[in-house]
N, C-alpha and C positions, 0 to 999 in steps of 0.2 A: 573237416578232412574228407568225410564221406561225400559231401556235395562236390568237392573238387575232383575226386576220383570219378564220380558219375559224369561230370562235365568233360573230363579228359576222355572217358570211354565213348561218349556220344560224338565227340570231335573225331576220334579215330574211326568210328563207324561211318560218319559222314564222308570222311576222306576216302575210305575204302569203297563206299558206294559210288562216289563220284569217279574214282579211277576205273571201277568196273564198268560203269555205264558209259564212260567216255571212250573206252578202248574196245567195247563190245561190238563186234561186227556180225554177230549172229542174226539170223532172220528166220521167220516162221511163215510158211506158205500154206494157205488154205485153198483146197480145190473144191469148188462147188459148180459142177459142170452146168453151163459152159463157162463158168466164171473162175477166176483165179485171183486170190487176195494175198498180197505179200505184206507182212508186218515185221517190224524189227522186234528182236527179242526183248528189248527194254519195254516197248509198248505192250507186248503180251503180258509181261510180268506185272506191269502197272495195272492193266485191265483185270488180271486175276486177283490182285490184291484188293482192288476197288470192289469187285464182285463179292469177295469174301467178307469185306467190311459191311457192305450193304445187306447181304444175307444174314450175317450175324446180328446186325441191328434189328432187322425185321423179326427174326426169331425171338430175340429178347423182348421186343415190344409186344409180340403176340403172347409170350409167356406171362408178362406183367399184366396184360389185359385179362387173361384167363384167371390169374390168381387174385384179382381184385376182390371178389366176394370172400375168399378165404382170409385175405389180409384184413378185410373189414371185420369179419367175425373175430379174428385174433385180437384186433385192436379193442373191440368191445369187451372181450374177456380180460384183457390186460387192464382196462379201465376199472372193471368190477373187482379185479384182484387188488388193484391199488386202493380202491375205496375200502376194501376189506381190511387191508393193512392200516390204512389211515384211521379207520374206526377203532381198531385194536390199540393203536398208539394214543388216540384220544382217550380211550378208556383208562389206560395206564396213567396218562397225564392227569386226568380228573381224579383218579384214585389217590395219587400222591398229593394232589392239591386239596383233598378233603371234600370234593364234590361227588358224593357217593351215588346219588340218583343219576347224574349224568354219566358217571363211570359205568354203572350197570346198563344203562340204556345203550351206550356205545358198544359195550361187550356183546349185548344181544344182537345189535345191528351187525357186528362183525360175524357172529354165528349165522345169521340169516343170509348174509352175502356169500358165506362159504357154502351153505346149503344150495344156494342158487347155482353156484359153480358146479357143484356135484350133480345137479339135475342136468346141466349142460354137458356132462361127461368131460369136464375139463378140470378135474381136481388137481390141486398142487401137490407136489411130492411130500411136503411137510404138513399135510392136512391134520394129522393127529396131534402134532405138537402145537399147531396154531389153535386148534379147537380146545385143547387142554388149557392153554394159557388164557384163552377167552373165558372158559368156564371158571377158572380160578379167579380171574378178575371180577366176574359177576358174583362169585361166592364171597369174595372179600368185601365187595361193596354191600352185599346183602347182610353180611355179618355186622358191618358198621351201622347199618340201618336197623339192626335188631330183628331182621327177618330170617329166623333160623330155618324155617322150612325150605325157603328158596335157597338158602345157603347150602343146606344138606343135599338138595337136588343137584345143584351144580357140582358139588364136591363128588357125589357118586358118579356123575357123568364124566368128570375129569379122571377119576380112578379107572373107569371102564375103558377110557381111551389110552390109558397107560397101564397095561397089564403087568402083573408081577414078574412074569418070565419074558418080557418084551426085550427090545433092543436097549443098548446103553442109554440112548437119549430118552427112551420111555421110562427107564429105571430112574433117571435123574428127575424127570417130571413127577413120577409117582412119589419119590422120596420128598420132593419139595411140597407136594400137596399134603402128605401126611404130617410133615413138620408144621405146615401152616394150620392144618386142622387141630393139631395139638395146642398151638398158640391160641386158637379160638376157644378151645376147651378151658384153657387157663383164664381167658377173659370171662367165661361163664362160671368161673369158680368150680369147675368140674375137674378136680385133680385126678380122679380115677380114669376119666375119659382121656385126659392128656397122656397119662402113663400107658394106657392101652394103645393109643396111636403110636407113641414112641416105641412100644414093644413090637410093633409090626415092622419096624425099620430093620434093614440088614445090619450086621454087626459093625461094619465100617461106617455106615451113615449114622448109627446111634452114637458114635464117639466123636462126631463133629462138634465144633464149638457151639453152633446154633442149637443142636439137639441137646447138648449137655446143659446149656443155659435154661432151656425149657424144662428139662428134667429136674434141675435144681429148684426152679420155682414151683413145679408141681409137688416135689417132695416136701418142700417147706409148707406149701398150702395144705398138704395132707398130714403135716406134723410128723413126718417120717425123718427124724433127725439123722439116723444112721446112713440111709441112702443119700440124703442131702449132703452130709459131710464128705462121703466118698466122692460125690460128683464135684463138690467144691474143691477138693484136693486135685482132681483131674484138671479142672479149669485153671487152677493156679499153676499147675505144672505146664499147661499149654499157654500160659501167660495171657489168658483171656481177660484178666483184670490187672490193674496196676498193683504193684507190691503192697501199697498201703490199703487199697480196697480188699485185696485178697487176704491180707492179715486180719483186717477187721471182720471180714465175713467168716473166716475160719474160727476166730476167737468166739464170735457170737454163737456159732453152731456148736463149738466144743462146750461152751458154758451151758447151752441149752441141753446138750446131751448129759452133762453132769447133773443138772438140776432135775432131769427126768428120772434119775435113779431114786428108787424108793426103799432101798435096803443097802446095807454096807457092802454086801457081796456084789451087787449090781454096780455100785459106784466104783469099787475096786477094779472090776472088769473094764469099765469105761476108762478109768485112769490108766490101766495097763495098755490100752490101745493107743494112747497118746505117744507121740514121738518125744525123744529126750528133750529137745529144745522147747517143746510145748509144755512139758512138765515143769520146766524151770521158769515159765512165765508167771509173774505175780498175778496177772489177770485171771489165770486158771488155777494156780496152786492154792491161793488164799481161799477162793470160794469153795474149792473141792475139799479142803481141810475142814472148813466150817460146816460144810454139808455132811461130811463124815461124822463129825462130833454130834451134829443135830440128829442124825439117824441112829445114834447109839453105837457108833463104831469105835475102833481102838484109838485112843488118844496118842499112843506111840506111833501108829501109822500116820496119823495126821501130822505129828511133829516131823516125821521123816519126809513127808511131802513138802513141808514148809522149810526144811533145812537149806536147800539151795537158795531160796529167796532170802532167808535170814543171813546167810553168809554173804550174799551180794549186797545186802543192806549195810552190813558191817564194813565191807571193803569200800563201798562207794555210797555214802549216805544220800547222794543225789540220784541214785539209780531208780529209786521209787519216788513218785510224786507224793504230795501231802496226803491225799486220800488213801493211796495204796499203803503208805507207811502206817497210817492209823489202823487200817484193816488188818495189816500184818500183826500188829501188837495185840489187837483184839482176838485174832485167830489163835495166836500163841497163848494168850491168857485163857481161852476157852479149852485148850487141850493140855493144860498143866496138871490135870488129874493124873495121879500116879507118875509124876515126872521123875525121871531117872537121874542118876548121878552125872552122866555126860552132859545132859542138857542144863543141869544146875551149874556145872562148871562153865559151860558156854555163856550162860547169862552173867555169872559172876565175873568172868574175864572181860566180857563186853562192858560191864559196869565199872570195872577197875580201869579200863582204858578211857572211859568217858564218864567220870563219877557225877558230873553235873548235868548229864543228859536226862531230862525228866521222863522220857518214855522208857528208858532203860531202868530208871528208878521204879517206875510203875510196874514193869514186868518183873523185876526182882522182888518187889514187895508182894505181888500176887503169888510168886513162886514160894516165898517164905510163908505166906498165908496157907498155901496148900500143904506145906510141910509142918504146919502148926508152930511156926516160929513167930509167936504173936508180937513180941516186942520189936523185933527187927522189921517185921512186916509193917507195923504201925509207924515206925520211924521213916521208913522209905516212902510209904504212901503219903505221909504228911509233907515230906520234902517235895514230892512230885506235884502235889496239888497247888503249891505256890507258883509253879512255873508252867504247868501244862496249859495249853490253849485249845486242846481238842475236846470238844464237848462230850464225845462218846467215852473217851478215856477218863475225863473228869467225873462223869456220872458213875462209872464203874469204880473209880478210886474212892469217891465219897461213900458209895454204897458199902464197899469193903470196910472203910473206917467206921461206919455206923454199926456194922455187924461186930467189929472188934470192940467198939465201945459198949455194946450190949453185953458182949461176952465178959468184959471187965466190970460190968454193972455200973456204968457211968451214964445215967439217963440224959444228963444235960449235953454231954458230948455226942451221944447217939442222936438226940433230937436235932442238934446243930448239923451233924453229918447228913442225916436224912433230908433236912431242909436244903442243904447244898446240892445233894444228889438230885432233888426235885428241880432245883433251879437250872441244873445243867442237863436236864432231859431234853433230847432232841425231838 
């Protein structure tokens, strides 16, 4: 459409010019004594136009001729600038490809070319950014080559080019260099150095996913379970991991925190810091209860921690896997000391609902043993040993039967029970 309009406009202009020239009767007379020159107005206009075109072309040609040295110098600088960018791209390419010697060599070449441009007073506007990236590429390559002194030199040069109070671009470069240096410290197994670098980051940058990942690894390396757990929660909230990976990581950290408790008060404090759904996890509640009993804590508190898992097991026997179910009954057996009436009622009701369930028979027998109901305890334990298939529960049941037999002064039965307990030792 535009081409058609241009064509129509040129056509109209040509028609107007032809009409003007065809009907123009004007004349121009030049007096040059003793001569007189008469020219038509059309001829004069054509001569003036031709003179303008010739003069304009001559001036343009002269300007081009004069500017040739400047253009040649500019072309040489552009070539050097392109070579500088090409060297930096080659450095990054070699770095990602694992060719660290070539990457460092290309980064140094890029820095040398930029210095040559600076000497020619033709620095590029983004000089600091380019030099910072080149220094970081050289530092990263030196780190991969285990050349820590060269790495630190390039890192310091990069940080000097990106001051703390610089522009937004310089701030981004500085934060990237600090995060990268923290990752290098992790590779060197220097958790304190990594945490120090992360501590120098602004608050917003320190909460980025990359920084949180580094902080998590550094906290775990330094065996600081509390900060590691807090960081893992933030990462899970930001969906930095898949739900399965986040759950597994949080469970492992929570277990680690529980196992690091060395007295009942410390363990209770760690337990109180858990969220409600975490306290109901069998992977956490069972080890926490057993740890509390092992530390000499209250058995009633341990049973309270196990109550949600016990109720879930009764509602849905498939909620816990085989291993977790065995550990649950072992944990309940370990905290049956001074068992109260409500818990005895719970165990009896569960056994009444499933009288042929061997694990419930085992637990009820151990509860009767704690209450010194010797006859009923012996009966229940004998019944469960015929059906139990869990080595840990069988060992504990036979051991209890051996103690009961010794209490009743039945050496043959006691010897048989001790033998069976030894056979079922894991």
